[in-house]
C-alpha positions as CSV (number, residue, x, y, z in Angstrom):
1,M,-80.1,10.0,67.7
2,Q,-76.4,10.1,67.2
3,C,-74.5,10.6,63.9
4,V,-71.0,10.6,62.7
5,V,-70.1,13.7,60.7
6,R,-67.1,13.6,58.2
7,L,-65.8,17.0,58.3
8,F,-63.8,18.2,55.1
9,V,-62.1,21.5,55.6
10,I,-60.7,23.6,52.6
11,P,-57.6,25.7,54.0
12,A,-57.8,29.4,53.7
13,D,-54.9,29.4,51.3
14,R,-56.7,27.1,49.1
15,V,-60.2,28.7,49.0
16,P,-62.2,28.7,46.8
17,A,-61.3,25.9,44.5
18,G,-58.5,24.0,46.4
19,R,-58.7,20.4,47.7
20,P,-59.9,19.9,51.3
21,M,-57.8,18.1,53.9
22,P,-58.4,14.6,54.8
23,A,-61.8,14.4,56.8
24,N,-62.0,14.8,60.5
25,K,-64.7,12.7,62.3
26,I,-66.9,14.5,64.8
27,E,-70.2,13.1,66.4
28,V,-73.4,15.1,66.8
29,E,-76.7,14.3,68.6
30,A,-80.2,15.4,67.8
31,A,-83.8,14.2,68.4
32,C,-84.4,13.7,64.8
33,R,-82.6,13.4,61.5
34,D,-83.5,17.1,60.4
35,G,-81.9,18.2,63.8
36,L,-78.8,16.4,62.8
37,R,-78.2,18.8,60.2
38,K,-78.7,21.7,62.4
39,A,-76.4,20.3,65.1
40,A,-73.5,19.6,62.5
41,A,-74.0,23.3,61.4
42,T,-73.9,24.6,64.9
43,Q,-71.0,22.6,65.9
44,V,-68.8,23.4,62.7
45,T,-69.5,27.2,62.6
46,A,-68.7,27.2,66.4
47,E,-65.3,26.0,65.4
48,G,-64.9,28.8,63.2
49,Y,-65.6,27.5,59.8
50,R,-67.8,28.7,57.0
51,I,-70.1,25.7,55.8
52,R,-70.3,25.1,52.0
53,S,-72.4,22.2,52.0
54,I,-74.1,19.6,54.3
55,S,-75.6,16.3,53.1
56,F,-76.3,12.7,54.2
57,G,-74.0,9.8,52.9
58,P,-74.1,6.2,53.4
59,E,-72.2,6.5,56.4
60,G,-73.6,9.5,58.2
61,L,-73.4,13.2,57.3
62,L,-70.8,14.8,55.1
63,V,-69.8,18.5,55.6
64,Y,-67.6,20.6,53.4
65,A,-66.4,23.9,55.2
66,E,-63.8,26.6,54.6
67,E,-61.2,28.0,57.1
68,Q,-61.9,31.7,57.5
69,P,-59.0,33.9,56.8
């Protein structure tokens, strides 16, 4: 199963309460719905971000993350 992930990143200079940048879209694939969360988390952390939240929205997964200083 595939899913579109909308990734909102809060830049390091705006952490902890700043506005995120506009969303980037990435795709993840997993065998089940729960696996999609894990796949998204793995991909986002591999890109060097710290995850704040992951949730399912009407159009796929929403991920909010912070840039690491």
